N, C-alpha and C positions, 0 to 999 in steps of 0.2 A: 392208299387213300390218305390224304392229309387232313388234319383238323385244325382250323384256324380259330383263334380267339374271336368271339363275336364283336368285341369292341376295337380290335386292332388286327387288320389283315396281315400285318407284318410279323405276327407272333404265332407260335405254335404251342399248344397245351400238351404237357407231358404228365402222365399218371405213373407215379412210383409206388411200389408196394414192398420192396425189400431194402436193399442198401440205399435206394433213393428216398426212403423215409427220413434219411439224414440230410439236412440242408447242406451241411459241410461236404458230405460225400457227393451230393448232387452237383455241387459247384466244381468238383474235380473234373466232371465231364462237361458241365454247362456253366462256365464262369459268369455268364451274363444273365442267368435266370432271374426272374422277377416273380413277386407275389406268391411266395411259398406258403401253402395253406393245405387244408384237408378236404377230401371229397369221399364219396362212396360210389363204388362200382357195383351195380346190381348184376345178377345172373352170371357172375364169375366166381371161381373158387381159387384161393391161394394155396398152393401145394408145394412141398419139398419133394419134387418128383423127377428130377433129372440131375445128371452130372454136368459140371462145367469145367472147362480146361483151366480157367484162371486159378482155381483152388490148388491144382497140381503145380502150376508154375510158381505159385507163391508159397508152396510147401505147407499148406494148411489142410490138405485132404488126408484123411486116414483110411486107407484102403482096407486095412485089417478089420476095422470095425464098421466099414462102409459109411463112415461119417464124411461124406463128400457130396451130399445132396444140396441143390440150390432151389430157389423159388421160381415158380412160374404161375401164371394165371390161366385157368382153363374154363371154357364155357360150360355152364350147367343149365338145366331147364329154366324157362321163364318163371319168374316169381321168386327166385332165390334172392335172399337179401344181400348177398355178395360180401364185400369187405371195405374197410376204410383205407384210403390211399393218400399219398401226398399229391398235390396238384401244383404245377407252376408253369409259367410261360417262358419260352426261349425265342430269340430271334430266328426267323425262318428264311432270311435272305439267301442263305446258302443251302436251302432245302434241295434234296436230291429228287430225281424224277419219281421215285417210289414213295415219296412222302416222308422219308426219314429225315430228321432235322439236321443231321451232321454226319460226316464220315466217322467221327469219334464215337458217336452213339451207335452207329451200325456195327462198328468193330467191337465195341464193348458188349453188345447184345447179339452177337453173331448167330447164336443157336435158336433165337426166337422168331416167331412171326410178329412183325411190327404192324399193328392194326389200329384203326380208330374205333372206339367204343363209347357208348353213353356213360355219363357219370353225373352225380348230383353234387354241386358245390355246397359244402356244409356251412360256409360263411354267408352265402346269399340265398341258398336253397334253390338256386336255378339249375336246370338241367342243360347239359351241353355235351360235346364230344372231345375226347382227348386220345393221345397216342399211348398204347399199351403194349408191353412185351408179353405176348400170349404164347401158350404152349406150341412148340414146333414138332418136327419129326426128324428122324435120321435121314429119311429120303429127301426132305426139303433141304437139309443142311448139305448133303452131298451134291445136290443139284446146284445149289448156290455157290458152294465153295470148292467142291471137288474132293476126290479121295485122298490126294496127297496132303491136303490141308487137314482132313480128318486124322490121317495117320500122324501128322506132326503134332496136332493139338490133343489127341486122345489115345490113339493106339500105342504110341510110344510109352504111355504110362500104364499100359495093360487094360485100358478101358475100351470095350468093343461096341458100346452103345451110349448115346446121349440120353435118349428118351424112352427106350424100351425097358423100363424098370417096372415090373408088375407089383401088385398090391402085397405080394408075399416075398418080394425080393430082399427085404431087409435094409433097403437104402435108408440112410439116416441123414439128418441135416449136418452139414459141415459146422462144427462147433463154433469156430471163430466167427463165421458168417452169421450164424443164428444169434450169437450173443450181440453182435453189432446191430442186427435188425431189431432185436428186442429192446436194446438200449435206445435206439433211434426212435422207436415207436413210443417208448415211455416218455422221452423228452417232448414228444408232440402232444402229450396230455392223456388223461385217463381213458377217454373214449377211444383214441387211437390205439393205446396200449392194450385195452381189453379186446379190441377187434383183432389185434395181432395174436393175442393168446388164444382166443376162442374161435376165430374165423380163419385160422391157418392150420393146415393139416399135414400129417406125414404122408408118405407114399400110399399108405393103406386107405387114405381118404376118410378115415374114421377117428384116428387119434389126434387130438388137438395139441397145439404147442404148449398150452397151459399144462396139460397132463404130462407131456414129454419132459418139460422142464422140472416138474415136480418129481418125476422119476429119475432125472439126471441133473441134479442141482449143480454138479461140477461145471456144467457148461457156462453158467453165469459167473463163476468165481475164477475161471481160468482166463487170464489176460492173453491177448495176442502177442506174437513175437515183437520185440522192440521196434523193428523196422516197419511194422505194420500197425503200430499203436495209434497213429492218427487216422489212417484209412479205415481201420476196423474198431475205432474207439466209440462208436455210437453217435 
């Protein structure tokens, strides 16, 4: 399902909640993005609850400490306040049949379910819909991409599951990625930063990122490898 901007049917609205909180990072995938701003997604929870292959490829996953978790958004019961996200529009002239705005986006977010969800624009206070990377499943990944792709992207690193990390698994955020997301949220202002700290959870769905960073201050003082300084610089 595609979500088109109400004022321009040639544009698609993207909702970013992790690395896409950074406009610079967003432009690496969407160089023609417009109107970068903030919104709030109700009835979804932001969780470091899965592993993603890109952290292994870039050498920033730590399997010994299980610091290899990435962010997703998962649906929660109606009435939940949700969290603050980045909102922007991209051209959808090359939109694929399933509503994904580009092949680059699909490949970048291969483990997610790409869906359209309601959000509230914090600039205009209007409600609309945008594209969100929601929690997926191993079964959906295998159906979409096949076992050989899973083996190449995950199994070769010793990872046997993307999504099946339970609340006691000990999965922790990838430190380089967490630092990048936190810095990106901070640059977007106090409201966005506080949302990231207090409305983002570990895999246990209880511990907030504010608490985690207080207990692990080294995350914010450890810079990424030089070759990733721009991509993960906030």
